[in-house]
Predicted model as a PDB file, atoms N, CA, C, CB and O in Angstrom, pLDDT in the B-factor column:
MODEL        1                                                                  
ATOM      1  N   MET A   1     -68.899  32.316 204.795  1.00 71.00           N  
ATOM      2  CA  MET A   1     -68.497  32.429 206.179  1.00 71.00           C  
ATOM      3  C   MET A   1     -68.041  33.846 206.514  1.00 71.00           C  
ATOM      4  CB  MET A   1     -67.394  31.436 206.483  1.00 71.00           C  
ATOM      5  O   MET A   1     -68.330  34.349 207.599  1.00 71.00           O  
ATOM      6  N   ASN A   2     -67.328  34.494 205.588  1.00 76.00           N  
ATOM      7  CA  ASN A   2     -66.886  35.865 205.826  1.00 76.00           C  
ATOM      8  C   ASN A   2     -68.069  36.812 205.966  1.00 76.00           C  
ATOM      9  CB  ASN A   2     -65.975  36.332 204.697  1.00 76.00           C  
ATOM     10  O   ASN A   2     -68.024  37.767 206.741  1.00 76.00           O  
ATOM     11  N   ARG A   3     -69.120  36.541 205.216  1.00 71.00           N  
ATOM     12  CA  ARG A   3     -70.312  37.383 205.294  1.00 71.00           C  
ATOM     13  C   ARG A   3     -70.954  37.292 206.684  1.00 71.00           C  
ATOM     14  CB  ARG A   3     -71.328  36.974 204.208  1.00 71.00           C  
ATOM     15  O   ARG A   3     -71.405  38.295 207.237  1.00 71.00           O  
ATOM     16  N   LEU A   4     -70.987  36.075 207.240  1.00 64.00           N  
ATOM     17  CA  LEU A   4     -71.532  35.878 208.579  1.00 64.00           C  
ATOM     18  C   LEU A   4     -70.691  36.601 209.623  1.00 64.00           C  
ATOM     19  CB  LEU A   4     -71.613  34.387 208.909  1.00 64.00           C  
ATOM     20  O   LEU A   4     -71.236  37.258 210.509  1.00 64.00           O  
ATOM     21  N   ILE A   5     -69.380  36.487 209.529  1.00 67.00           N  
ATOM     22  CA  ILE A   5     -68.493  37.161 210.482  1.00 67.00           C  
ATOM     23  C   ILE A   5     -68.635  38.675 210.361  1.00 67.00           C  
ATOM     24  CB  ILE A   5     -67.024  36.743 210.251  1.00 67.00           C  
ATOM     25  O   ILE A   5     -68.645  39.370 211.377  1.00 67.00           O  
ATOM     26  N   ASN A   6     -68.746  39.198 209.146  1.00 69.00           N  
ATOM     27  CA  ASN A   6     -68.941  40.641 208.961  1.00 69.00           C  
ATOM     28  C   ASN A   6     -70.263  41.088 209.560  1.00 69.00           C  
ATOM     29  CB  ASN A   6     -68.890  41.007 207.472  1.00 69.00           C  
ATOM     30  O   ASN A   6     -70.343  42.164 210.154  1.00 69.00           O  
ATOM     31  N   ARG A   7     -71.304  40.271 209.410  1.00 63.00           N  
ATOM     32  CA  ARG A   7     -72.613  40.618 209.981  1.00 63.00           C  
ATOM     33  C   ARG A   7     -72.560  40.599 211.507  1.00 63.00           C  
ATOM     34  CB  ARG A   7     -73.699  39.643 209.477  1.00 63.00           C  
ATOM     35  O   ARG A   7     -73.164  41.453 212.155  1.00 63.00           O  
ATOM     36  N   LEU A   8     -71.846  39.639 212.083  1.00 62.00           N  
ATOM     37  CA  LEU A   8     -71.746  39.561 213.536  1.00 62.00           C  
ATOM     38  C   LEU A   8     -70.910  40.697 214.116  1.00 62.00           C  
ATOM     39  CB  LEU A   8     -71.153  38.229 213.943  1.00 62.00           C  
ATOM     40  O   LEU A   8     -71.122  41.090 215.263  1.00 62.00           O  
ATOM     41  N   GLN A   9     -69.976  41.224 213.356  1.00 65.00           N  
ATOM     42  CA  GLN A   9     -69.146  42.328 213.831  1.00 65.00           C  
ATOM     43  C   GLN A   9     -69.801  43.685 213.599  1.00 65.00           C  
ATOM     44  CB  GLN A   9     -67.796  42.291 213.150  1.00 65.00           C  
ATOM     45  O   GLN A   9     -69.333  44.695 214.125  1.00 65.00           O  
ATOM     46  N   ASP A  10     -70.871  43.718 212.824  1.00 66.00           N  
ATOM     47  CA  ASP A  10     -71.577  44.967 212.565  1.00 66.00           C  
ATOM     48  C   ASP A  10     -72.247  45.428 213.852  1.00 66.00           C  
ATOM     49  CB  ASP A  10     -72.622  44.796 211.426  1.00 66.00           C  
ATOM     50  O   ASP A  10     -72.872  44.626 214.546  1.00 66.00           O  
ATOM     51  N   GLU A  11     -72.124  46.696 214.173  1.00 65.00           N  
ATOM     52  CA  GLU A  11     -72.645  47.201 215.437  1.00 65.00           C  
ATOM     53  C   GLU A  11     -74.136  47.510 215.421  1.00 65.00           C  
ATOM     54  CB  GLU A  11     -71.902  48.423 215.819  1.00 65.00           C  
ATOM     55  O   GLU A  11     -74.676  47.952 216.434  1.00 65.00           O  
ATOM     56  N   THR A  12     -74.798  47.294 214.324  1.00 68.00           N  
ATOM     57  CA  THR A  12     -76.237  47.508 214.308  1.00 68.00           C  
ATOM     58  C   THR A  12     -76.924  46.353 215.005  1.00 68.00           C  
ATOM     59  CB  THR A  12     -76.759  47.663 212.869  1.00 68.00           C  
ATOM     60  O   THR A  12     -76.318  45.315 215.266  1.00 68.00           O  
ATOM     61  N   ARG A  13     -78.165  46.544 215.295  1.00 67.00           N  
ATOM     62  CA  ARG A  13     -78.925  45.524 216.004  1.00 67.00           C  
ATOM     63  C   ARG A  13     -79.164  44.299 215.148  1.00 67.00           C  
ATOM     64  CB  ARG A  13     -80.242  46.086 216.469  1.00 67.00           C  
ATOM     65  O   ARG A  13     -79.416  44.404 213.948  1.00 67.00           O  
ATOM     66  N   ILE A  14     -79.083  43.143 215.769  1.00 71.00           N  
ATOM     67  CA  ILE A  14     -79.527  41.922 215.117  1.00 71.00           C  
ATOM     68  C   ILE A  14     -80.884  41.547 215.693  1.00 71.00           C  
ATOM     69  CB  ILE A  14     -78.492  40.765 215.304  1.00 71.00           C  
ATOM     70  O   ILE A  14     -81.818  41.279 214.937  1.00 71.00           O  
ATOM     71  N   VAL A  15     -81.013  41.523 217.011  1.00 75.00           N  
ATOM     72  CA  VAL A  15     -82.317  41.257 217.634  1.00 75.00           C  
ATOM     73  C   VAL A  15     -82.743  42.485 218.428  1.00 75.00           C  
ATOM     74  CB  VAL A  15     -82.260  39.993 218.557  1.00 75.00           C  
ATOM     75  O   VAL A  15     -83.637  43.213 217.995  1.00 75.00           O  
ATOM     76  N   CYS A  16     -82.139  42.727 219.555  1.00 78.00           N  
ATOM     77  CA  CYS A  16     -82.484  43.885 220.385  1.00 78.00           C  
ATOM     78  C   CYS A  16     -81.299  44.795 220.656  1.00 78.00           C  
ATOM     79  CB  CYS A  16     -83.063  43.422 221.692  1.00 78.00           C  
ATOM     80  O   CYS A  16     -81.459  45.849 221.272  1.00 78.00           O  
ATOM     81  N   GLY A  17     -80.142  44.418 220.217  1.00 83.00           N  
ATOM     82  CA  GLY A  17     -78.953  45.217 220.434  1.00 83.00           C  
ATOM     83  C   GLY A  17     -78.303  45.019 221.782  1.00 83.00           C  
ATOM     84  O   GLY A  17     -77.446  45.807 222.181  1.00 83.00           O  
ATOM     85  N   VAL A  18     -78.700  43.973 222.492  1.00 87.00           N  
ATOM     86  CA  VAL A  18     -78.164  43.735 223.827  1.00 87.00           C  
ATOM     87  C   VAL A  18     -76.671  43.431 223.766  1.00 87.00           C  
ATOM     88  CB  VAL A  18     -78.913  42.584 224.506  1.00 87.00           C  
ATOM     89  O   VAL A  18     -75.893  43.992 224.538  1.00 87.00           O  
ATOM     90  N   SER A  19     -76.271  42.560 222.869  1.00 89.00           N  
ATOM     91  CA  SER A  19     -74.851  42.205 222.773  1.00 89.00           C  
ATOM     92  C   SER A  19     -74.006  43.414 222.398  1.00 89.00           C  
ATOM     93  CB  SER A  19     -74.647  41.087 221.747  1.00 89.00           C  
ATOM     94  O   SER A  19     -72.917  43.603 222.940  1.00 89.00           O  
ATOM     95  N   ALA A  20     -74.494  44.225 221.483  1.00 87.00           N  
ATOM     96  CA  ALA A  20     -73.748  45.414 221.067  1.00 87.00           C  
ATOM     97  C   ALA A  20     -73.606  46.401 222.224  1.00 87.00           C  
ATOM     98  CB  ALA A  20     -74.441  46.093 219.876  1.00 87.00           C  
ATOM     99  O   ALA A  20     -72.541  46.988 222.416  1.00 87.00           O  
ATOM    100  N   LYS A  21     -74.675  46.581 222.988  1.00 87.00           N  
ATOM    101  CA  LYS A  21     -74.613  47.510 224.111  1.00 87.00           C  
ATOM    102  C   LYS A  21     -73.700  46.997 225.216  1.00 87.00           C  
ATOM    103  CB  LYS A  21     -76.006  47.756 224.665  1.00 87.00           C  
ATOM    104  O   LYS A  21     -72.941  47.769 225.801  1.00 87.00           O  
ATOM    105  N   LEU A  22     -73.767  45.685 225.510  1.00 89.00           N  
ATOM    106  CA  LEU A  22     -72.893  45.120 226.537  1.00 89.00           C  
ATOM    107  C   LEU A  22     -71.429  45.190 226.116  1.00 89.00           C  
ATOM    108  CB  LEU A  22     -73.284  43.671 226.831  1.00 89.00           C  
ATOM    109  O   LEU A  22     -70.561  45.532 226.919  1.00 89.00           O  
ATOM    110  N   ALA A  23     -71.161  44.867 224.860  1.00 90.00           N  
ATOM    111  CA  ALA A  23     -69.784  44.907 224.368  1.00 90.00           C  
ATOM    112  C   ALA A  23     -69.230  46.321 224.427  1.00 90.00           C  
ATOM    113  CB  ALA A  23     -69.708  44.372 222.935  1.00 90.00           C  
ATOM    114  O   ALA A  23     -68.074  46.523 224.797  1.00 90.00           O  
ATOM    115  N   LYS A  24     -70.040  47.290 224.067  1.00 89.00           N  
ATOM    116  CA  LYS A  24     -69.583  48.681 224.083  1.00 89.00           C  
ATOM    117  C   LYS A  24     -69.386  49.173 225.511  1.00 89.00           C  
ATOM    118  CB  LYS A  24     -70.582  49.584 223.349  1.00 89.00           C  
ATOM    119  O   LYS A  24     -68.412  49.866 225.805  1.00 89.00           O  
ATOM    120  N   GLN A  25     -70.308  48.815 226.396  1.00 89.00           N  
ATOM    121  CA  GLN A  25     -70.240  49.283 227.774  1.00 89.00           C  
ATOM    122  C   GLN A  25     -69.039  48.717 228.521  1.00 89.00           C  
ATOM    123  CB  GLN A  25     -71.509  48.920 228.504  1.00 89.00           C  
ATOM    124  O   GLN A  25     -68.413  49.429 229.306  1.00 89.00           O  
ATOM    125  N   TYR A  26     -68.710  47.460 228.291  1.00 93.00           N  
ATOM    126  CA  TYR A  26     -67.625  46.821 229.032  1.00 93.00           C  
ATOM    127  C   TYR A  26     -66.335  46.700 228.240  1.00 93.00           C  
ATOM    128  CB  TYR A  26     -68.052  45.468 229.477  1.00 93.00           C  
ATOM    129  O   TYR A  26     -65.346  46.185 228.762  1.00 93.00           O  
ATOM    130  N   GLY A  27     -66.318  47.158 226.999  1.00 94.00           N  
ATOM    131  CA  GLY A  27     -65.103  47.128 226.193  1.00 94.00           C  
ATOM    132  C   GLY A  27     -64.763  45.746 225.662  1.00 94.00           C  
ATOM    133  O   GLY A  27     -63.598  45.447 225.402  1.00 94.00           O  
ATOM    134  N   TRP A  28     -65.779  44.900 225.500  1.00 94.00           N  
ATOM    135  CA  TRP A  28     -65.573  43.553 224.989  1.00 94.00           C  
ATOM    136  C   TRP A  28     -65.637  43.553 223.472  1.00 94.00           C  
ATOM    137  CB  TRP A  28     -66.611  42.587 225.569  1.00 94.00           C  
ATOM    138  O   TRP A  28     -66.128  44.501 222.859  1.00 94.00           O  
ATOM    139  N   SER A  29     -65.137  42.487 222.877  1.00 92.00           N  
ATOM    140  CA  SER A  29     -65.257  42.283 221.439  1.00 92.00           C  
ATOM    141  C   SER A  29     -66.714  41.947 221.105  1.00 92.00           C  
ATOM    142  CB  SER A  29     -64.296  41.151 220.953  1.00 92.00           C  
ATOM    143  O   SER A  29     -67.312  41.069 221.726  1.00 92.00           O  
ATOM    144  N   LEU A  30     -67.270  42.644 220.132  1.00 89.00           N  
ATOM    145  CA  LEU A  30     -68.661  42.420 219.760  1.00 89.00           C  
ATOM    146  C   LEU A  30     -68.864  41.017 219.208  1.00 89.00           C  
ATOM    147  CB  LEU A  30     -69.109  43.456 218.737  1.00 89.00           C  
ATOM    148  O   LEU A  30     -69.860  40.364 219.519  1.00 89.00           O  
ATOM    149  N   LEU A  31     -67.932  40.554 218.397  1.00 90.00           N  
ATOM    150  CA  LEU A  31     -68.047  39.218 217.817  1.00 90.00           C  
ATOM    151  C   LEU A  31     -68.107  38.149 218.900  1.00 90.00           C  
ATOM    152  CB  LEU A  31     -66.875  38.944 216.877  1.00 90.00           C  
ATOM    153  O   LEU A  31     -68.965  37.268 218.855  1.00 90.00           O  
ATOM    154  N   TRP A  32     -67.203  38.220 219.874  1.00 94.00           N  
ATOM    155  CA  TRP A  32     -67.178  37.201 220.921  1.00 94.00           C  
ATOM    156  C   TRP A  32     -68.359  37.339 221.868  1.00 94.00           C  
ATOM    157  CB  TRP A  32     -65.878  37.282 221.704  1.00 94.00           C  
ATOM    158  O   TRP A  32     -68.837  36.337 222.400  1.00 94.00           O  
ATOM    159  N   THR A  33     -68.830  38.530 222.087  1.00 93.00           N  
ATOM    160  CA  THR A  33     -70.021  38.714 222.913  1.00 93.00           C  
ATOM    161  C   THR A  33     -71.216  38.041 222.271  1.00 93.00           C  
ATOM    162  CB  THR A  33     -70.307  40.205 223.134  1.00 93.00           C  
ATOM    163  O   THR A  33     -71.997  37.375 222.951  1.00 93.00           O  
ATOM    164  N   ARG A  34     -71.363  38.208 220.976  1.00 90.00           N  
ATOM    165  CA  ARG A  34     -72.473  37.559 220.271  1.00 90.00           C  
ATOM    166  C   ARG A  34     -72.310  36.046 220.220  1.00 90.00           C  
ATOM    167  CB  ARG A  34     -72.590  38.109 218.858  1.00 90.00           C  
ATOM    168  O   ARG A  34     -73.295  35.316 220.324  1.00 90.00           O  
ATOM    169  N   ILE A  35     -71.087  35.568 220.063  1.00 93.00           N  
ATOM    170  CA  ILE A  35     -70.858  34.119 220.039  1.00 93.00           C  
ATOM    171  C   ILE A  35     -71.203  33.503 221.399  1.00 93.00           C  
ATOM    172  CB  ILE A  35     -69.384  33.805 219.664  1.00 93.00           C  
ATOM    173  O   ILE A  35     -71.832  32.446 221.454  1.00 93.00           O  
ATOM    174  N   VAL A  36     -70.805  34.141 222.479  1.00 94.00           N  
ATOM    175  CA  VAL A  36     -71.131  33.647 223.817  1.00 94.00           C  
ATOM    176  C   VAL A  36     -72.638  33.692 224.049  1.00 94.00           C  
ATOM    177  CB  VAL A  36     -70.400  34.473 224.895  1.00 94.00           C  
ATOM    178  O   VAL A  36     -73.200  32.768 224.637  1.00 94.00           O  
ATOM    179  N   THR A  37     -73.292  34.746 223.599  1.00 92.00           N  
ATOM    180  CA  THR A  37     -74.745  34.855 223.749  1.00 92.00           C  
ATOM    181  C   THR A  37     -75.452  33.726 223.017  1.00 92.00           C  
ATOM    182  CB  THR A  37     -75.241  36.210 223.229  1.00 92.00           C  
ATOM    183  O   THR A  37     -76.357  33.101 223.571  1.00 92.00           O  
ATOM    184  N   VAL A  38     -75.059  33.459 221.794  1.00 92.00           N  
ATOM    185  CA  VAL A  38     -75.665  32.368 221.027  1.00 92.00           C  
ATOM    186  C   VAL A  38     -75.376  31.030 221.692  1.00 92.00           C  
ATOM    187  CB  VAL A  38     -75.145  32.367 219.573  1.00 92.00           C  
ATOM    188  O   VAL A  38     -76.249  30.164 221.747  1.00 92.00           O  
ATOM    189  N   GLY A  39     -74.165  30.854 222.195  1.00 95.00           N  
ATOM    190  CA  GLY A  39     -73.818  29.621 222.896  1.00 95.00           C  
ATOM    191  C   GLY A  39     -74.683  29.398 224.130  1.00 95.00           C  
ATOM    192  O   GLY A  39     -75.126  28.279 224.389  1.00 95.00           O  
ATOM    193  N   LEU A  40     -74.920  30.452 224.882  1.00 94.00           N  
ATOM    194  CA  LEU A  40     -75.784  30.341 226.056  1.00 94.00           C  
ATOM    195  C   LEU A  40     -77.221  30.016 225.672  1.00 94.00           C  
ATOM    196  CB  LEU A  40     -75.744  31.629 226.859  1.00 94.00           C  
ATOM    197  O   LEU A  40     -77.880  29.215 226.335  1.00 94.00           O  
ATOM    198  N   VAL A  41     -77.700  30.633 224.614  1.00 93.00           N  
ATOM    199  CA  VAL A  41     -79.077  30.373 224.169  1.00 93.00           C  
ATOM    200  C   VAL A  41     -79.217  28.935 223.680  1.00 93.00           C  
ATOM    201  CB  VAL A  41     -79.486  31.359 223.048  1.00 93.00           C  
ATOM    202  O   VAL A  41     -80.250  28.304 223.907  1.00 93.00           O  
ATOM    203  N   LEU A  42     -78.209  28.417 223.024  1.00 96.00           N  
ATOM    204  CA  LEU A  42     -78.279  27.039 222.532  1.00 96.00           C  
ATOM    205  C   LEU A  42     -78.186  26.011 223.659  1.00 96.00           C  
ATOM    206  CB  LEU A  42     -77.169  26.793 221.526  1.00 96.00           C  
ATOM    207  O   LEU A  42     -78.797  24.946 223.568  1.00 96.00           O  
ATOM    208  N   THR A  43     -77.437  26.308 224.710  1.00 96.00           N  
ATOM    209  CA  THR A  43     -77.287  25.347 225.792  1.00 96.00           C  
ATOM    210  C   THR A  43     -78.450  25.375 226.772  1.00 96.00           C  
ATOM    211  CB  THR A  43     -76.007  25.605 226.526  1.00 96.00           C  
ATOM    212  O   THR A  43     -78.841  24.329 227.289  1.00 96.00           O  
ATOM    213  N   ASN A  44     -79.007  26.547 227.035  1.00 95.00           N  
ATOM    214  CA  ASN A  44     -80.133  26.663 227.955  1.00 95.00           C  
ATOM    215  C   ASN A  44     -81.077  27.743 227.443  1.00 95.00           C  
ATOM    216  CB  ASN A  44     -79.649  26.986 229.398  1.00 95.00           C  
ATOM    217  O   ASN A  44     -81.034  28.878 227.918  1.00 95.00           O  
ATOM    218  N   PRO A  45     -81.924  27.402 226.485  1.00 94.00           N  
ATOM    219  CA  PRO A  45     -82.720  28.429 225.807  1.00 94.00           C  
ATOM    220  C   PRO A  45     -83.720  29.173 226.689  1.00 94.00           C  
ATOM    221  CB  PRO A  45     -83.453  27.806 224.692  1.00 94.00           C  
ATOM    222  O   PRO A  45     -83.875  30.385 226.541  1.00 94.00           O  
ATOM    223  N   SER A  46     -84.388  28.494 227.584  1.00 94.00           N  
ATOM    224  CA  SER A  46     -85.453  29.164 228.343  1.00 94.00           C  
ATOM    225  C   SER A  46     -84.904  30.270 229.243  1.00 94.00           C  
ATOM    226  CB  SER A  46     -86.216  28.146 229.188  1.00 94.00           C  
ATOM    227  O   SER A  46     -85.393  31.399 229.204  1.00 94.00           O  
ATOM    228  N   ILE A  47     -83.913  29.958 230.035  1.00 94.00           N  
ATOM    229  CA  ILE A  47     -83.366  30.963 230.955  1.00 94.00           C  
ATOM    230  C   ILE A  47     -82.583  32.034 230.200  1.00 94.00           C  
ATOM    231  CB  ILE A  47     -82.463  30.295 232.003  1.00 94.00           C  
ATOM    232  O   ILE A  47     -82.661  33.215 230.535  1.00 94.00           O  
ATOM    233  N   SER A  48     -81.834  31.624 229.187  1.00 93.00           N  
ATOM    234  CA  SER A  48     -81.016  32.584 228.435  1.00 93.00           C  
ATOM    235  C   SER A  48     -81.878  33.588 227.679  1.00 93.00           C  
ATOM    236  CB  SER A  48     -80.101  31.847 227.456  1.00 93.00           C  
ATOM    237  O   SER A  48     -81.587  34.784 227.689  1.00 93.00           O  
ATOM    238  N   LEU A  49     -82.934  33.117 227.026  1.00 90.00           N  
ATOM    239  CA  LEU A  49     -83.811  34.044 226.297  1.00 90.00           C  
ATOM    240  C   LEU A  49     -84.560  34.963 227.244  1.00 90.00           C  
ATOM    241  CB  LEU A  49     -84.807  33.272 225.436  1.00 90.00           C  
ATOM    242  O   LEU A  49     -84.745  36.144 226.949  1.00 90.00           O  
ATOM    243  N   LEU A  50     -84.989  34.435 228.371  1.00 93.00           N  
ATOM    244  CA  LEU A  50     -85.649  35.273 229.369  1.00 93.00           C  
ATOM    245  C   LEU A  50     -84.695  36.361 229.864  1.00 93.00           C  
ATOM    246  CB  LEU A  50     -86.149  34.416 230.554  1.00 93.00           C  
ATOM    247  O   LEU A  50     -85.066  37.532 229.937  1.00 93.00           O  
ATOM    248  N   ALA A  51     -83.469  35.968 230.201  1.00 93.00           N  
ATOM    249  CA  ALA A  51     -82.480  36.945 230.666  1.00 93.00           C  
ATOM    250  C   ALA A  51     -82.154  37.961 229.572  1.00 93.00           C  
ATOM    251  CB  ALA A  51     -81.197  36.233 231.124  1.00 93.00           C  
ATOM    252  O   ALA A  51     -82.005  39.150 229.852  1.00 93.00           O  
ATOM    253  N   TYR A  52     -82.044  37.496 228.329  1.00 89.00           N  
ATOM    254  CA  TYR A  52     -81.731  38.382 227.201  1.00 89.00           C  
ATOM    255  C   TYR A  52     -82.786  39.479 227.058  1.00 89.00           C  
ATOM    256  CB  TYR A  52     -81.630  37.573 225.893  1.00 89.00           C  
ATOM    257  O   TYR A  52     -82.451  40.656 226.927  1.00 89.00           O  
ATOM    258  N   PHE A  53     -84.046  39.091 227.084  1.00 88.00           N  
ATOM    259  CA  PHE A  53     -85.098  40.088 226.892  1.00 88.00           C  
ATOM    260  C   PHE A  53     -85.319  40.960 228.126  1.00 88.00           C  
ATOM    261  CB  PHE A  53     -86.391  39.402 226.522  1.00 88.00           C  
ATOM    262  O   PHE A  53     -85.749  42.106 227.999  1.00 88.00           O  
ATOM    263  N   VAL A  54     -85.034  40.441 229.307  1.00 90.00           N  
ATOM    264  CA  VAL A  54     -85.082  41.283 230.503  1.00 90.00           C  
ATOM    265  C   VAL A  54     -83.982  42.347 230.427  1.00 90.00           C  
ATOM    266  CB  VAL A  54     -84.927  40.421 231.794  1.00 90.00           C  
ATOM    267  O   VAL A  54     -84.221  43.516 230.729  1.00 90.00           O  
ATOM    268  N   ILE A  55     -82.789  41.938 230.027  1.00 89.00           N  
ATOM    269  CA  ILE A  55     -81.693  42.902 229.849  1.00 89.00           C  
ATOM    270  C   ILE A  55     -82.053  43.925 228.782  1.00 89.00           C  
ATOM    271  CB  ILE A  55     -80.381  42.178 229.470  1.00 89.00           C  
ATOM    272  O   ILE A  55     -81.740  45.107 228.926  1.00 89.00           O  
ATOM    273  N   ALA A  56     -82.711  43.482 227.708  1.00 86.00           N  
ATOM    274  CA  ALA A  56     -83.118  44.403 226.640  1.00 86.00           C  
ATOM    275  C   ALA A  56     -84.087  45.452 227.168  1.00 86.00           C  
ATOM    276  CB  ALA A  56     -83.760  43.631 225.476  1.00 86.00           C  
ATOM    277  O   ALA A  56     -83.972  46.631 226.834  1.00 86.00           O  
ATOM    278  N   VAL A  57     -85.034  45.031 227.986  1.00 85.00           N  
ATOM    279  CA  VAL A  57     -86.013  45.978 228.540  1.00 85.00           C  
ATOM    280  C   VAL A  57     -85.338  46.930 229.513  1.00 85.00           C  
ATOM    281  CB  VAL A  57     -87.164  45.227 229.246  1.00 85.00           C  
ATOM    282  O   VAL A  57     -85.585  48.135 229.474  1.00 85.00           O  
ATOM    283  N   VAL A  58     -84.491  46.405 230.382  1.00 87.00           N  
ATOM    284  CA  VAL A  58     -83.805  47.251 231.361  1.00 87.00           C  
ATOM    285  C   VAL A  58     -82.895  48.265 230.661  1.00 87.00           C  
ATOM    286  CB  VAL A  58     -82.983  46.384 232.339  1.00 87.00           C  
ATOM    287  O   VAL A  58     -82.860  49.435 231.039  1.00 87.00           O  
ATOM    288  N   MET A  59     -82.164  47.813 229.645  1.00 81.00           N  
ATOM    289  CA  MET A  59     -81.261  48.725 228.931  1.00 81.00           C  
ATOM    290  C   MET A  59     -82.043  49.782 228.163  1.00 81.00           C  
ATOM    291  CB  MET A  59     -80.358  47.941 227.970  1.00 81.00           C  
ATOM    292  O   MET A  59     -81.608  50.931 228.083  1.00 81.00           O  
ATOM    293  N   SER A  60     -83.184  49.417 227.602  1.00 75.00           N  
ATOM    294  CA  SER A  60     -83.962  50.410 226.853  1.00 75.00           C  
ATOM    295  C   SER A  60     -84.561  51.444 227.800  1.00 75.00           C  
ATOM    296  CB  SER A  60     -85.079  49.725 226.038  1.00 75.00           C  
ATOM    297  O   SER A  60     -84.657  52.619 227.447  1.00 75.00           O  
ATOM    298  N   GLN A  61     -84.965  51.025 228.995  1.00 73.00           N  
ATOM    299  CA  GLN A  61     -85.487  51.976 229.986  1.00 73.00           C  
ATOM    300  C   GLN A  61     -84.374  52.868 230.500  1.00 73.00           C  
ATOM    301  CB  GLN A  61     -86.155  51.234 231.159  1.00 73.00           C  
ATOM    302  O   GLN A  61     -84.585  54.056 230.747  1.00 73.00           O  
ATOM    303  N   LYS A  62     -83.200  52.302 230.660  1.00 68.00           N  
ATOM    304  CA  LYS A  62     -82.059  53.076 231.167  1.00 68.00           C  
ATOM    305  C   LYS A  62     -81.641  54.161 230.174  1.00 68.00           C  
ATOM    306  CB  LYS A  62     -80.870  52.146 231.459  1.00 68.00           C  
ATOM    307  O   LYS A  62     -81.318  55.278 230.578  1.00 68.00           O  
ATOM    308  N   THR A  63     -81.644  53.838 228.874  1.00 61.00           N  
ATOM    309  CA  THR A  63     -81.241  54.823 227.881  1.00 61.00           C  
ATOM    310  C   THR A  63     -82.337  55.840 227.595  1.00 61.00           C  
ATOM    311  CB  THR A  63     -80.844  54.132 226.605  1.00 61.00           C  
ATOM    312  O   THR A  63     -82.037  56.964 227.193  1.00 61.00           O  
ATOM    313  N   SER A  64     -83.600  55.472 227.791  1.00 56.00           N  
ATOM    314  CA  SER A  64     -84.674  56.409 227.490  1.00 56.00           C  
ATOM    315  C   SER A  64     -84.840  57.452 228.590  1.00 56.00           C  
ATOM    316  CB  SER A  64     -85.977  55.659 227.287  1.00 56.00           C  
ATOM    317  O   SER A  64     -85.426  58.505 228.341  1.00 56.00           O  
ATOM    318  N   ARG A  65     -84.350  57.196 229.783  1.00 55.00           N  
ATOM    319  CA  ARG A  65     -84.453  58.170 230.878  1.00 55.00           C  
ATOM    320  C   ARG A  65     -83.498  59.329 230.728  1.00 55.00           C  
ATOM    321  CB  ARG A  65     -84.203  57.496 232.193  1.00 55.00           C  
ATOM    322  O   ARG A  65     -83.767  60.422 231.226  1.00 55.00           O  
ATOM    323  N   PHE A  66     -82.396  59.112 230.058  1.00 51.00           N  
ATOM    324  CA  PHE A  66     -81.368  60.149 229.972  1.00 51.00           C  
ATOM    325  C   PHE A  66     -81.370  60.796 228.648  1.00 51.00           C  
ATOM    326  CB  PHE A  66     -80.015  59.596 230.251  1.00 51.00           C  
ATOM    327  O   PHE A  66     -80.567  61.695 228.399  1.00 51.00           O  
TER     328      PHE A  66                                                      
ENDMDL                                                                          
END                                                                             
């Protein structure tokens, strides 16, 4: 269990880095941001995954412009 918590708190990407970028941008806890993201995906996978990857594309375009 400690290994899982350490992996979730690691700031490197797990999928697209959306949770890490959101947590850093808004000053949220990375662990809780990832837990909420997983919770949303488990409760409503279609809309949550679509929103997740749209945010990933928008954030990658935003960072590549500057």
